[in-house]
C-alpha positions as CSV (number, residue, x, y, z in Angstrom):
1,M,162.1,94.9,36.0
2,E,163.0,91.9,34.3
3,M,166.2,90.2,35.1
4,E,168.7,89.3,32.4
5,R,168.8,85.2,32.0
6,V,170.7,82.6,30.0
7,S,169.0,80.6,27.5
8,R,171.2,77.6,27.2
9,C,173.1,75.4,29.4
10,R,176.5,77.0,30.7
11,V,178.4,73.7,30.2
12,C,177.4,72.2,27.2
13,G,175.4,75.0,25.2
14,G,172.2,72.9,24.9
15,L,168.7,74.2,25.1
16,F,166.8,74.3,28.2
17,F,163.6,72.2,28.4
18,S,160.7,74.8,27.4
19,Q,159.4,75.1,30.8
20,P,161.3,75.6,34.0
21,L,161.2,72.7,36.5
22,L,160.4,75.2,39.2
23,Q,159.6,78.8,39.5
24,L,160.4,80.3,43.0
25,H,159.0,83.9,43.8
26,N,160.2,86.5,45.9
27,M,163.5,85.0,47.0
28,P,166.4,86.6,48.7
29,N,168.8,88.1,46.3
30,A,171.8,86.5,47.7
31,A,172.9,84.3,50.5
32,Q,175.9,86.5,51.8
33,F,176.4,90.1,52.2
34,M,173.1,90.7,53.8
35,P,171.6,94.1,53.9
36,D,171.8,96.2,56.9
37,A,169.7,99.0,58.4
38,S,171.4,101.5,55.8
39,T,170.8,99.3,53.1
40,L,167.5,97.6,53.8
41,S,165.3,99.7,51.8
42,Q,167.0,98.9,48.6
43,D,166.6,95.2,49.0
44,V,163.8,93.4,47.0
45,G,163.0,89.7,46.5
46,T,163.9,88.1,42.9
47,D,162.4,85.2,41.0
48,L,164.3,81.8,40.5
49,R,163.9,79.8,37.5
50,V,165.5,76.0,37.9
51,C,165.9,74.8,34.5
52,H,166.9,71.4,32.9
53,C,169.4,71.2,30.0
54,S,167.8,69.0,27.5
55,A,171.1,67.9,26.3
56,C,173.3,67.0,29.1
57,G,170.9,66.8,31.9
58,L,172.4,69.3,34.4
59,I,170.1,71.3,36.5
60,Q,170.9,75.0,37.1
61,L,169.4,78.3,37.5
62,D,168.9,80.6,34.5
63,T,170.1,83.7,36.4
64,L,173.3,85.6,36.3
65,P,175.6,84.8,38.9
66,V,175.7,86.9,42.2
67,A,178.3,89.8,41.9
68,Y,180.8,88.0,44.7
69,Y,180.5,84.7,43.1
70,R,184.2,84.5,43.0
71,E,184.8,84.8,46.8
72,V,184.5,82.1,49.4
73,V,182.6,83.1,52.4
74,R,182.4,79.9,54.7
75,A,180.0,79.7,57.6
76,A,180.9,76.3,58.2
77,A,184.4,77.4,59.9
78,Y,182.0,78.1,62.9
79,S,181.2,74.7,63.5
80,P,183.5,72.3,65.5
81,E,182.0,68.9,64.3
82,M,182.6,70.1,60.8
83,G,186.3,71.2,61.6
84,D,186.7,67.8,63.2
85,Y,185.3,66.0,60.0
86,R,187.5,67.9,57.7
87,L,190.5,67.1,59.5
88,A,189.9,63.6,59.6
89,Q,188.8,63.6,56.0
90,F,192.1,65.4,54.7
91,T,194.5,63.3,57.1
92,G,192.6,60.1,55.3
93,F,193.1,61.6,51.9
94,A,196.8,62.5,52.3
95,K,197.6,59.1,53.6
96,R,195.6,57.3,50.9
97,F,197.3,59.1,48.2
98,G,200.7,59.7,49.4
99,L,200.3,63.4,49.9
100,I,202.3,63.9,53.3
101,G,204.5,66.8,52.7
102,Q,203.2,67.2,49.1
103,K,202.0,70.5,47.9
104,V,198.2,70.8,47.4
105,L,196.1,73.8,46.4
106,E,192.6,74.5,47.5
107,V,190.7,76.9,45.0
108,G,188.5,79.3,47.0
109,C,190.1,79.0,50.1
110,G,188.2,81.9,52.1
111,R,189.7,83.1,55.1
112,G,192.1,80.0,55.3
113,E,189.9,77.8,57.5
114,Y,190.6,74.7,55.8
115,L,193.9,75.6,54.9
116,T,194.9,75.4,58.5
117,L,193.3,71.7,58.6
118,L,195.1,70.6,55.4
119,N,198.4,71.8,56.8
120,Q,197.7,70.0,60.2
121,S,197.0,66.7,57.9
122,G,200.6,66.8,56.7
123,M,200.2,68.2,53.5
124,E,201.7,71.6,52.4
125,A,198.8,73.7,51.7
126,H,198.2,76.7,49.2
127,G,195.4,78.8,48.7
128,L,193.7,80.7,46.0
129,E,191.1,83.3,46.9
130,Y,189.7,86.2,45.2
131,G,188.4,88.2,48.0
132,A,191.4,90.9,48.7
133,E,190.3,91.2,52.3
134,S,190.1,87.4,52.8
135,V,193.7,87.0,51.3
136,S,195.1,89.7,53.3
137,H,194.0,87.8,56.4
138,C,195.4,84.7,55.1
139,Q,198.5,86.3,54.7
140,S,198.6,87.8,58.1
141,I,198.6,84.4,59.6
142,Q,201.4,83.1,57.4
143,Q,199.3,81.0,55.2
144,R,200.4,80.4,51.2
145,V,197.5,82.4,49.6
146,C,197.7,84.3,46.5
147,Q,194.7,86.4,45.1
148,G,193.1,85.3,42.0
149,F,190.5,83.5,40.3
150,I,190.8,80.5,37.6
151,E,188.4,81.8,34.8
152,T,189.9,79.9,31.8
153,A,191.5,76.5,30.9
154,D,194.9,78.1,30.1
155,H,195.2,80.1,33.5
156,Q,198.6,79.6,35.3
157,L,199.6,79.7,39.0
158,A,203.1,80.9,39.6
159,S,203.4,78.2,42.6
160,A,202.2,75.6,40.3
161,P,202.2,72.4,39.9
162,F,200.3,70.8,42.7
163,Q,200.1,67.2,43.7
164,A,196.6,67.6,44.8
165,F,193.5,70.2,44.7
166,F,190.5,70.7,46.8
167,I,187.1,72.7,45.6
168,L,184.9,72.5,48.6
169,N,181.1,73.7,48.1
170,F,182.3,76.3,45.5
171,L,182.2,75.0,42.4
172,E,178.1,75.4,42.2
173,H,178.8,79.1,42.3
174,L,180.8,79.4,39.0
175,P,179.3,80.1,35.9
176,Q,181.7,78.3,33.9
177,P,182.7,75.4,36.0
178,H,184.3,73.7,33.3
179,E,186.8,76.1,32.4
180,T,187.7,76.4,36.3
181,L,188.3,72.8,36.4
182,R,190.2,72.7,33.1
183,G,192.3,75.8,34.4
184,V,193.1,73.6,37.7
185,A,194.1,70.7,35.7
186,N,196.5,72.7,33.9
187,N,198.1,73.5,37.2
188,L,198.4,69.9,38.6
189,S,201.3,67.5,38.3
190,E,200.6,64.4,36.2
191,G,198.8,61.9,38.2
192,A,197.5,64.6,40.6
193,V,194.4,63.9,42.8
194,G,191.4,66.3,43.7
195,L,188.6,66.4,45.9
196,V,185.5,68.1,44.4
197,E,182.5,69.1,46.7
198,V,179.2,70.4,46.0
199,P,175.7,70.4,47.8
200,N,174.1,67.0,47.0
201,F,170.8,67.6,44.6
202,D,169.6,63.8,45.4
203,M,169.5,64.6,48.9
204,I,167.4,67.8,48.2
205,L,164.9,65.7,46.3
206,R,164.6,62.8,48.8
207,N,164.1,65.3,51.7
208,R,161.9,67.7,49.4
209,L,164.0,70.7,50.2
210,F,162.4,73.5,48.2
211,S,163.9,75.8,50.3
212,E,167.6,74.8,49.2
213,F,167.6,76.8,46.2
214,I,169.4,80.1,46.4
215,N,170.7,82.7,43.6
216,D,174.3,82.0,44.9
217,H,174.0,78.4,43.8
218,L,173.7,78.5,39.8
219,F,174.1,74.5,39.5
220,Y,172.4,71.5,41.3
221,F,174.4,68.5,40.9
222,N,173.7,64.7,41.3
223,R,176.2,61.8,41.0
224,E,175.6,61.6,37.4
225,S,175.8,65.2,36.4
226,L,178.8,65.8,38.8
227,S,180.9,63.0,37.4
228,Q,179.7,63.7,33.8
229,L,181.3,67.5,34.3
230,L,184.4,66.2,36.0
231,A,185.0,63.7,32.9
232,L,184.5,66.6,30.6
233,S,186.9,68.7,32.4
234,G,190.1,66.6,32.4
235,F,189.5,64.4,35.3
236,E,188.9,60.6,35.9
237,V,186.3,59.9,38.6
238,V,187.7,57.7,41.2
239,E,184.7,57.6,43.3
240,C,181.6,59.9,44.0
241,T,179.8,59.4,47.3
242,E,177.3,61.4,49.6
243,T,179.0,62.6,52.7
244,W,178.2,64.8,55.7
245,H,174.5,63.5,56.7
246,D,174.2,63.1,52.8
247,Y,174.3,67.0,52.4
248,I,177.4,66.8,50.4
249,L,178.5,65.1,47.2
250,S,182.1,64.2,47.4
251,A,183.9,63.2,44.1
252,T,187.5,61.9,44.5
253,V,189.2,62.5,41.0
254,R,192.4,62.1,39.3
255,K,194.0,64.3,36.6
256,R,193.2,62.4,33.4
257,A,196.6,61.1,31.5
258,P,197.0,60.5,27.9
259,A,196.4,57.1,26.9
260,D,199.2,54.4,26.7
261,L,199.3,52.8,23.1
262,S,202.7,51.5,23.4
263,A,201.5,48.0,23.3
264,L,199.9,49.0,19.6
265,V,203.4,50.0,18.9
266,D,205.4,47.1,20.0
267,F,202.9,44.8,18.4
268,Q,203.2,46.6,15.0
269,A,206.9,46.3,15.2
270,K,206.3,42.4,16.0
271,I,204.0,41.9,12.9
272,D,206.6,43.9,10.9
273,R,209.2,41.5,11.6
274,E,207.2,38.3,11.3
275,I,205.7,39.3,7.8
276,H,209.1,40.7,6.3
277,H,210.9,37.3,7.8
278,Y,207.9,35.3,5.9
279,L,208.3,37.3,2.9
280,D,212.2,36.7,3.1
281,T,211.5,32.8,3.0
282,L,209.7,33.6,-0.5
283,K,212.5,35.7,-1.8
284,G,212.4,36.0,-5.7
285,Q,208.8,34.1,-5.8
286,R,205.6,35.6,-6.4
287,V,203.2,36.6,-3.3
288,A,199.5,37.6,-2.9
289,I,197.8,38.9,0.0
290,W,194.0,37.9,0.4
291,G,192.0,40.6,2.0
292,A,190.9,44.1,1.2
293,G,189.3,45.0,4.3
294,H,190.5,48.4,6.2
295,Q,192.7,46.3,8.5
296,A,194.6,44.7,5.8
297,L,194.9,48.1,3.8
298,A,196.4,49.7,6.9
299,V,198.9,46.9,7.3
300,I,200.2,47.0,3.6
301,S,200.9,50.8,4.1
302,L,202.2,50.7,7.4
303,L,204.8,48.1,6.7
304,G,205.2,49.0,3.2
305,L,204.7,45.5,1.7
306,Q,203.6,47.1,-1.8
307,S,207.3,46.5,-3.0
308,R,206.9,42.8,-2.1
309,V,203.4,41.8,-3.0
310,D,202.1,41.2,-6.6
311,Y,198.4,41.7,-6.0
312,V,195.6,41.6,-3.4
313,V,192.7,39.3,-3.8
314,D,189.3,39.9,-2.5
315,S,185.7,38.3,-2.9
316,A,184.0,41.4,-3.0
317,P,183.1,42.1,-6.7
318,F,183.0,46.1,-5.8
319,K,186.5,46.1,-4.7
320,Q,187.9,44.1,-7.9
321,G,189.4,46.0,-10.5
322,K,190.3,48.8,-7.8
323,F,193.7,49.4,-6.2
324,T,194.6,49.7,-2.3
325,P,194.6,53.0,-1.3
326,A,198.2,54.7,-0.4
327,S,199.7,51.3,-1.4
328,H,198.3,51.1,-5.3
329,L,198.2,47.4,-5.5
330,P,195.8,46.0,-8.2
331,I,192.9,44.2,-6.4
332,V,191.6,41.1,-8.2
333,P,189.1,38.4,-7.9
334,P,189.9,34.7,-6.3
335,A,190.0,33.3,-9.7
336,H,192.9,35.4,-10.7
337,L,195.1,33.0,-8.5
338,K,194.5,30.3,-11.1
339,T,195.3,32.7,-14.1
340,D,198.3,34.4,-12.7
341,P,199.3,32.1,-9.9
342,V,201.9,33.0,-7.1
343,D,203.8,31.0,-4.5
344,G,202.8,32.1,-1.4
345,V,199.4,33.7,0.1
346,L,199.2,36.1,3.1
347,V,195.6,36.0,4.4
348,M,194.5,39.1,6.0
349,A,190.9,38.6,6.4
350,A,190.2,39.0,10.0
351,S,187.4,36.9,11.1
352,Y,187.1,34.9,7.9
353,S,190.7,34.2,7.8
354,D,190.3,30.4,8.5
355,E,187.5,29.9,5.7
356,V,189.9,31.8,3.3
357,A,192.8,29.3,4.2
358,R,190.4,26.3,3.7
359,I,189.2,27.6,0.3
360,I,192.9,28.1,-0.9
361,R,194.0,24.8,0.3
362,S,190.8,23.1,-1.3
363,Q,190.5,25.1,-4.6
364,Y,194.1,25.9,-5.6
365,D,197.6,24.6,-5.8
366,P,198.1,22.6,-2.4
367,K,201.7,23.5,-2.6
368,L,201.1,27.2,-2.2
369,S,202.7,28.6,1.0
370,V,199.7,30.0,3.1
371,A,200.1,32.2,6.2
372,I,197.5,34.0,8.4
373,L,197.7,37.4,10.2
374,R,196.1,36.5,13.3
375,D,195.7,38.7,16.8
376,S,198.4,36.8,18.1
377,G,201.0,37.2,15.3
378,L,201.8,35.7,12.0
379,E,200.8,32.0,11.5
380,I,202.1,29.5,8.8
381,V,199.3,27.1,8.2
């Protein structure tokens, strides 16, 4: 019986290349919850197809996720070496980002193996886990764990917001990792940081680990594809490195903040003051603007110059005889300065402004007041 498969990239919706990169036959159905004697007769192998998105480049299986993909089963908890590594890693992370005493979240915390280490590193660790038995175990040892799974971007956790989060070798299991990541971001404070780790596909290729593919892992990330996913999901990637014998790709991220455009607002106010002050010096006299490019058109409208300017000069014939959008000033050819003279010209011709100023000085009334709008502000020339 042919298994159900997806035909497009789970993240970007792009088409897979026409042929799979690999086809692996009679593979284990799952890496966890192995059959026992009573279920052995029902266990059959499966065929895996490793596909490559032709749009975003993300490598993934085209199979459906395993039934337990929301749960974390962590065999690494039995490794003392891994425990020592994680404690040192978490302690360094907490100190680096000032997280001592701060509330942090592990998404997919399993039986709380890493929550204990997160607490030991000085953070106030909270866990989210789907498996009911694992949640009960965590709560029985007084760990702060709630049952659930972040499936959508608008998911809200009762104990949010958090100052940091951890997703450790879990993201590759999820059929919609971008939605889960966006949901995580929705539960973080501004400026929050995170640690996202996945198996390192670059190492898999270097070491030719054909045996590394498994039904549980839907995605196979390299540094580029992991960084791209994180960026599309609301995070800035601080760094992305190989760790733990190069087996793990570890990305440190920060929740993306809105861009700060206050400098543009401040500069607009400065230009507004300078231009209106210049026009005040010509009060009662006639003024033209030279330049009908998009920046000049915006300045005219934003600063309300139409009531203080008589017309706009532009050398482009296709603009002449028209009117400025929104402000409705007539656009005229340069010769108009002779037939309908003005007392001052405000030049807004971007990189051509100095050339225009020379033309005005050489071909028109030398007594004309001329000012150039530069990147630094208004200059009287």
